N, C-alpha and C positions, 0 to 999 in steps of 0.2 A: 137797105136805109145807112144813112151815115150818123156815125156816131162822133161827139164836139170832138174829141182828141181827133177820129180822120181829118175830117171840117179843119181843127187848127191848122195841123201836118201840113192840107195842101195850099192853105193861104200862104205862111212863111215860103215852099217851094216855088209856090207862082210868084209869089213880087219879090223872093232874096237879089236884090243889088244893091252894091254902095251901103249895105248898110244900113241899110232904110227899116230893120227889122228892132222893135227894142221893147220894155214892158212900162208903162208909169200907169197912170189914173187919168180917167173920164171922172170928174167930178168928185175924187171918193173914191171910184170903184174901179179898182184892178183891169188893168185892158195891156192886150197885145193892141201893140199901137204897129202897123206901116206907112212909112213917108212915101206916097209921091208925087211927079213933076207932071202937071199936064198944061201946054201952052204957058210954064212959065209961071206959074201958080200953085203953093205947095197946098197940097192934101191928106189928108189923117182919117185913116182906117182905124177903129176902134173896135174890138173882136173881145167880150167882156162877159162875164155870167153876174145876172143880174135879173131880179124877181124870180124865181127859180127857173130862167130860160141862159142861153147861149145868144146872144144881140152882137148886129154887124151895125152900125155905124160909117161913114161918108162926111165927112166936111173939109171945108176949104178952111186955110190957117187962117184964125179971129175972129172967127164965129162960134158964139156962144151956143154947148147946147147939151144936152142933158145926155144921161141913160134910158131913162124914158121916150127919145128924140131916136134910138134906133130902131131897127128890123130885129124880131125873134128870129131864131133860125129855127132853136131844138129845144126841149125841154134838157134841164139839167140842172142837182139839186141842189151844188155845189163845183163849186174849181176852182181850184187854185196854178200860183203861174211863178215859176221866177224863174228865174237866169242864176246854172247855178256855176257857171262858169262862162266867160268872155266868149259870149255864141252859141250857147247849150242851153234848150230852154226846158225848164220843167211844168210837164201838168198833169194836174190830179184829178180827175172830175170823181165824183158818185152821179150812177145813172138815174132815170126815174125809180128803179126799182132797187137802186138800194146799193150797189155792186161797187165797187171803189174801182178804180183802173189808172196806171197811170203811163206817160210815156216821154220821149225826151227827144225834141228836136233839134237837131245842130245845124244853124247857118252857116251858109259855106262863105260867103260874102266880106265876110267881118274881118 
């Protein structure tokens, strides 16, 4: 089964190009943000912890959305994200059993 951290790590590695990975917020919720361009339009994929779950939402630039508009990926009790250095992301989460797990992911395209 996939854990929250392996999911985040895989998403970063799959989409790491031209500095398009960042941290930000979606309606006040901390999020990993992946920027992509399709047919000259900009889209953002937000990955975030909301209501005890990891969620993902892809939206075209300029469209108003909220965290509840995403898709639940898996249960998480708590997830924190920070960029400890340029291109180095630190993730800490608590799984449903209460175990705290940490991981660092480096972005190569920075």
